[in-house]
N, C-alpha and C positions, 0 to 999 in steps of 0.2 A: 331309123331309130330302133335300137334294140332294147329288149326288156327281158332279162333272165330272172326268174322268180324262184327263190330257194326257200324251203320251209324254215330254215334257221333264222331268217331275217326277222327283225323286230316287228315288221308289218304282219307277219304270219301269213303271207300270201303264198298260195301254192299253185295257182293256175295263172291264166293270162289276164291282161287288162280287159275289163268289160265295158267301161263307159267312156271316161274322158279325163284329160288333164289340160288345164289352161296355163297360160303363160305365167300366171302368178301364184301358184301352179296347182291345178287339181288333177289328181290321178285316180282312176277307178280301176281296181284290180280284182280278179277272182281269187278266192282264198282256198286253201287246202285243208284236208283232214287226214288223219292217220289211216293207214290201210286196214280195211275191215271187210269181211265178207258180209253180204246182205241176204239172209234168208228171206224168202218171200213173205213169211208170216210176220216179219218185223216191219213191213211196210205200214206207214201210218196214213190212214184214210182221213179225208177232211170231215170233221163233224158236220152234221146237218145244219147246225146253227152258226157255223163259222162266219160266213160272209155270203149271203145269197146274192144272185145277180140283181143289179139295181139299174135304175134308169140312168142314162148317160147325162150326168150333171156337168161334164167337162166341156161340152160343145160351146157354151156361151163364153167360157174363159179362154178356150183354146180352139177356135174355129179352124185352125190350120192343122190340128192334130186329129188322129183317129179316135173313135170312142174308147173310153176306158174298158179294159177287158172284162170288168164285172158287168158291163152292159151288154156284152156279146153273149148271145144264145144261139150258136149255130145249130141248124137242124140235124137230128140224128135219126137213124132207123129204129122204129119202135120195137121191131122183132129181134134185134141183135142183142145178145147177152154179152156183157163185158166183164172179164175177170181182171180187176186192177192188178193183183200181184203178177199174173201171167204177162200182161202187156208190159208192165214196167220192168219185169225181169228180162224179157226178151229184148226190149229196147236197150237195157243195160248191157246185154251181151254184144249188141251191135256197136255200142260206144266203146266197149272194151276192145273189140276187133279194130276199130279205128285207131285207138291208142297203140295197139300192138303192131299194126301194119304201117302206120305213118311215122316216118322219121321227120321229114319236113317237106313242104311244098312251096313253090314259088308261083307268082301270078302277077298280072298287071292289075293294080288296084286303081279304080276310077272313083274319085270322090266328087259328088255334086253337093255343094253347100249353099243353103239359102237362109239368110237371116230373116227374122220376123220383126216388122216395125211395131210401133206402139198401137197401131190400129189392128194388129193381128193379121197383117197381110204379108205373104211371102215376097221377098225382094228378088232381084235379078240373081240367077244362079251363078256361082263360081265353080269352075270345074278344074280339077287337078288330077294328074296321073303319077303313080309311083311304081317303081319296081318293088315288089313286096315278097318277103320270105317269112314263112311261119313254120315253127318247129314245135313239137310236143312229144313228151315221153313221160312215162311213169317212173318215179324214183323207187328205190328199194324199200322205202318206208311208206309208200302209198301216195305221197304227194305227187302232183303233176308239175312238171317243170316245162316251161314254154318260153319261147322267144319270138318277138316280132321285129323285123328289120324293114326299113323303108329308105329309099335314097332321097332324103329330104333336101339334099343339096340342089336338086333339080328345081325346087320351089324357093324363091328368094325369101318368103315369109314363113316357110314351114307349112303347118296345117292352116286351113282357113280360119279366120277369127282367132288365130293363135290358140286354138283348142283342138287337141288331138283326141280322136275317138278310136280307141284301141281295144281289140280283144272280144268284141261281141260274138264273133264266130265261135269262140270257145264255150259259149253258154250251153251247147249240147251236152256238156259234161254234167249238167244237172242230173242226167239219167245214169251217170256212171255209178256203179254200186258203192263206191267210197263216199259219194256225196248225196245220193238220193234219200238217205236216211234223215237228212236235215230238212226234208220237205213234207208237208201234208199234201196228199194227192187224192183225187177222185176221178173216176172215169165217167164222162158224161154220155158216152155211147159211141156208136159207129157213125161217123159223118163222112164227108167227102172232101178230098183235096185234089183239085184239078182233075176230076173224073175218076180218081182212085179211092176206094174205101179206106178210111183212116180213123183210128181211134182218137177221140178227143180227150186229152188228159189235162185237167186243171190242177195247178200246183201253187203252193204258197210256202215260202221259207218260214220255218218256225221262229218265233221271237226269242226263244231262250237259247239259241245256238251261240257258242263261243266264236265260231268261225263262219264268216259270210262268204257267199259266192262273189259278192261285190262289195267294194268300199271305195270311197273317194278320199284322196289325200290332198289337202289344200294347206299350203304354208307349213308343211311338215306334220300336220295333224290328220289322222285317219278318221273318217266318218263311215260307219257301217251302213250299207244299203241293203234293205230287206226286199226281196223280189216276190212277185206273184205273176202267174201267166197261164197260158194255154199252149199245149203242144199237140200237133197233128202227127200221129205215128201210123205209118202205112200198115194196113192189115196183113198184107202178104209177106212183107219183109221185116217189119218192125223197125224200119229206119225212121228216124226223126226227120220229117220233111219240112216242118214249118214251126216256128216259135213266135208267139206274141207275148211281150213282157211289159209289166208296169211296176211302179213302186208299190210296195205294200204299205209304206207310210212315208210321208214327206220328211225333210230334214230342215226345220226352220232356221237353224243356226247358219247354214250356208245357202239358204233360200232355194233349196232343191225342191221344186214343186212338180216337175214333170220329167220323167225319164221313160219314154215309151219306145220299145224296140221291136222291130219286125225282122225276122231272120229266115231266109230260105236256104235249103240245102238241095243239091242235085247230085246224081251219080256221075262220076267222071270215069271214063273207060280207058283202059290201056289199048294201044293200037294192035298189039299182037297177042292178046290173051283175053280171057273172060273176066278178069279181075276188075271190080269196080269199087271205088271208094267214094263215099258221100262227103262232099266238101261244100263249104258255103258258097253260094252264088251271089248273094246280096244281103246287106243289112241296112235297114232304115232306122234312123234315130230322130226322135222329137224331144228336144231338151229345153228346159227352162231352169237355170240356176244362176244365181248371183249376177243378174243383169244380162246373161247370155240366153238368147232365145233363138233357136234355129231348127231347121230340118236338114238332115244330111243323109245321103244315100251312098253306101259303099258297094261297089260292084267289082267282081273278081273275074278276070278273063285270062285266057292263054296260060292255063295251068301247066306246070311241070312238077312231077312228083319225084321225090328222092326217098325211097323206102329202105328200111333195114333189110327186108327180105326180098324186095322186088326192085332191082336197080333198073327201072325203065322210066321213060318219060311219056307224057300224054298231052293231048291238045285240049281244045276247048270242050267244056261239058256239053253233053248232048241234051 
């Protein structure tokens, strides 16, 4: 299934799909903004009274889902000083390099889907595999143009539960200079990600933005989705290694109550060079909208890269 997103469309979508679309039909897509440089002094920090960490009130309603990100307080090193503009600026450069180097990549996408019953228990998993191709490039006007293709013909019913989860891997573009200005951010300090020092950046999409990173289209109507989350950005390379994202607010009209995403990125190496590109290794989604409640894990294996500058192929991520 392909999805090419152009800035001139009525939806004003500029990036890739981020969340889901159902058979009747819901589509979640990343939106674009016009090209604009981001001086570090324009970065908007989170006000101290915006939304302090809270107790996890979600556990009783969603025992099958992780805690709300506002309940997460990962430990940080007390002695480490964090410069928010520097960390976000350097992470933005890494994302720009990704856009510059990446024409498209292919992979095997493995989807594990588990519906949730009325008692809040995960049901038997359904597993499907697809040949997957993802492409991304920056248009001359600053919009990101992307496309996803899957060989859905291999599955008689398409996506599990007739709900396609598309484009979560593109959420790293939150830190692209053309989009980061739409978020309030704060640096919580130097934490740890799988044994490596990593800056923990908390972010929330501002409510007064015309263009969202995500929206859901159901029955031809688009519903903006405002995001908040935490990113783990490695101290040595400023690569975004991990994202955890929640809704900043629910959407009662479509009963969107939960959209929690966990996305991991790993460096993929070329066999005959030192070049590495950080690509998504997995995305986990916990969703509750309009009668659909499920957990889904998307895993990506057996990568092949097709780059504008580097016409090589590579194997599984290390």
